[in-house]
C-alpha positions as CSV (number, residue, x, y, z in Angstrom):
1,M,-118.2,-135.5,198.1
2,E,-118.9,-132.2,196.5
3,S,-116.5,-129.4,197.4
4,A,-119.2,-127.0,198.7
5,Q,-120.6,-129.7,201.0
6,L,-117.2,-130.4,202.2
7,I,-116.2,-127.1,203.0
8,E,-119.7,-126.8,204.8
9,D,-118.8,-129.7,206.9
10,W,-115.5,-128.5,207.7
11,F,-117.0,-125.1,208.8
12,I,-119.2,-126.9,211.2
13,L,-116.3,-129.0,212.5
14,Y,-113.4,-126.5,212.6
15,E,-114.9,-122.9,212.7
16,K,-114.2,-122.5,216.3
17,D,-110.8,-123.6,215.9
18,V,-110.1,-121.2,213.0
19,T,-111.8,-118.5,214.9
20,N,-109.8,-119.0,218.1
21,Y,-106.6,-119.1,216.2
22,L,-107.3,-115.9,214.4
23,V,-108.3,-114.2,217.5
24,Y,-105.1,-115.2,219.0
25,Y,-103.1,-114.5,216.0
26,T,-104.5,-111.0,215.3
27,G,-105.2,-110.1,218.9
28,M,-108.6,-108.9,217.8
29,K,-111.9,-110.3,218.9
30,D,-113.8,-109.3,215.8
31,V,-112.4,-111.8,213.3
32,E,-115.7,-112.8,211.7
33,D,-114.4,-111.5,208.2
34,L,-111.1,-113.2,208.4
35,V,-112.9,-116.5,209.2
36,Q,-115.2,-116.0,206.3
37,D,-112.2,-115.2,203.9
38,T,-110.6,-118.3,205.1
39,F,-113.3,-120.7,204.3
40,L,-113.9,-118.8,201.0
41,R,-110.2,-119.2,200.1
42,A,-110.5,-122.9,201.2
43,F,-113.5,-123.3,198.8
44,H,-111.6,-121.8,195.9
45,S,-108.5,-123.9,196.5
46,I,-110.1,-127.2,197.4
47,G,-108.5,-128.8,194.4
48,R,-105.0,-128.1,196.1
49,Y,-106.0,-129.8,199.2
50,R,-103.8,-133.0,199.8
51,Q,-106.0,-135.9,201.3
52,E,-103.1,-136.8,203.6
53,A,-103.1,-133.5,205.4
54,N,-105.6,-132.9,208.3
55,P,-108.3,-130.5,207.2
56,K,-107.9,-128.5,210.4
57,T,-104.3,-128.0,209.9
58,W,-105.0,-127.0,206.2
59,L,-107.5,-124.6,207.2
60,I,-105.6,-123.0,210.0
61,S,-102.6,-122.5,207.4
62,I,-105.1,-120.7,205.2
63,A,-106.3,-118.6,208.1
64,R,-102.7,-117.7,208.8
65,N,-102.2,-116.5,205.2
66,T,-105.4,-114.6,205.4
67,A,-104.3,-112.8,208.5
68,I,-100.9,-112.0,207.0
69,D,-102.7,-110.7,203.9
70,F,-104.9,-108.5,206.2
71,Y,-101.9,-107.0,208.0
72,R,-100.3,-106.4,204.6
73,R,-103.5,-104.6,203.4
74,K,-104.2,-102.9,206.6
75,S,-102.9,-99.3,206.3
76,V,-99.9,-98.7,208.4
77,W,-100.1,-95.3,207.2
78,E,-103.2,-95.1,209.4
79,K,-101.0,-95.8,212.4
80,I,-98.9,-92.9,211.5
81,K,-101.9,-90.6,211.0
82,N,-103.2,-91.7,214.5
83,L,-99.8,-90.9,215.9
84,L,-99.9,-87.5,214.5
85,D,-103.5,-87.0,215.8
86,R,-102.4,-88.2,219.2
87,E,-99.6,-85.7,219.3
88,S,-102.0,-82.9,218.9
89,P,-103.7,-82.4,222.2
90,N,-106.7,-80.6,221.2
91,R,-107.8,-79.9,217.6
92,H,-109.8,-76.9,218.5
93,Q,-106.9,-75.0,220.2
94,F,-104.7,-72.6,218.2
95,P,-101.6,-74.2,217.2
96,T,-98.5,-73.4,219.2
97,E,-95.2,-73.1,218.0
98,E,-94.3,-76.5,219.6
99,I,-97.2,-78.3,218.1
100,L,-96.4,-76.9,214.6
101,L,-92.8,-78.0,215.0
102,K,-94.0,-81.6,216.1
103,K,-96.3,-81.8,212.9
104,I,-93.4,-80.7,210.6
105,E,-91.2,-83.2,212.2
106,F,-93.8,-85.9,211.7
107,A,-94.4,-84.7,208.2
108,N,-90.6,-85.0,207.4
109,L,-90.5,-88.5,209.0
110,Y,-93.5,-89.5,206.9
111,A,-91.8,-88.1,203.6
112,A,-88.6,-89.8,204.5
113,I,-90.2,-93.3,205.0
114,N,-91.9,-92.8,201.6
115,K,-88.5,-92.2,200.0
116,L,-87.1,-95.5,201.1
117,K,-87.0,-98.4,198.8
118,P,-90.0,-100.8,199.3
119,N,-88.4,-103.4,201.4
120,Y,-86.9,-100.9,203.8
121,R,-90.2,-99.0,203.9
122,D,-92.1,-102.3,204.7
123,V,-89.8,-103.3,207.5
124,V,-89.8,-99.9,209.1
125,L,-93.5,-99.6,209.1
126,L,-93.9,-103.0,210.5
127,R,-91.3,-102.9,213.1
128,G,-91.0,-99.2,213.8
129,I,-94.5,-97.9,213.5
130,A,-96.7,-101.1,213.9
131,E,-94.4,-102.3,216.6
132,L,-94.3,-105.9,215.3
133,S,-91.7,-108.2,216.7
134,S,-89.0,-109.5,214.3
135,H,-90.8,-112.9,214.3
136,E,-94.2,-111.4,213.4
137,V,-92.6,-109.2,210.7
138,S,-90.9,-112.3,209.3
139,Q,-94.3,-114.1,209.1
140,V,-95.9,-111.0,207.4
141,L,-93.1,-110.6,204.9
142,G,-92.2,-114.3,204.4
143,W,-88.5,-113.6,205.4
144,S,-86.3,-115.0,207.9
145,E,-86.0,-113.3,211.2
146,N,-82.3,-112.5,210.6
147,K,-83.3,-111.0,207.3
148,V,-85.9,-108.8,209.0
149,N,-83.4,-107.7,211.7
150,V,-80.5,-106.8,209.1
151,T,-82.9,-105.1,206.8
152,Y,-84.5,-103.1,209.6
153,F,-81.1,-102.0,210.7
154,R,-80.1,-100.9,207.3
155,A,-83.3,-99.2,206.7
156,V,-83.1,-97.2,210.0
157,K,-79.6,-96.1,209.0
158,K,-80.9,-95.1,205.6
159,L,-83.9,-93.4,207.2
160,N,-81.6,-91.3,209.5
161,E,-79.3,-90.5,206.7
162,G,-82.3,-89.2,204.8
163,L,-83.6,-87.2,207.7
164,K,-80.1,-85.6,208.1
165,E,-79.9,-84.8,204.5
166,D,-83.4,-83.1,204.6
167,E,-82.3,-81.3,207.9
168,R,-79.2,-80.0,206.0
169,F,-81.2,-78.8,203.0
170,E,-83.6,-77.0,205.0
171,Q,-80.9,-74.9,206.5
172,Y,-80.2,-73.4,203.1
173,V,-83.8,-72.7,202.2
């Protein structure tokens, strides 16, 4: 059977299963783009499909990887921006000293996170900012949960050291 026809048949048979999985996995109701990406990826990698595997299982594993890639691409920095926006009660008000101090504090945090090495930055953003569980972070990064927890502990320690160092530097400026 031609690969395009095979994928089309699988789409008819398994699209609801893939959609339900992605809705559950992502927690979003609007997963049409992820479903489309899943079947597109399946089409491009049909040559690697092993006949002994159930097509539904194979498609769901592709859907999982598609969702993981989506989370990787999704800008966690947007979460930081939203956090900063949430902290300012009204953009049209004149900034008070308290609001300015909060913005400076968040800017310092943002800068300190940016200074971390990539592994530390990833785990801090996923665990601390995106508030994913260790299990979810392990899926996104392809690590064991233990590695996520250890790396997160070390990253937070390094982040705190960086923030304290910046604080000491600011005292002399």
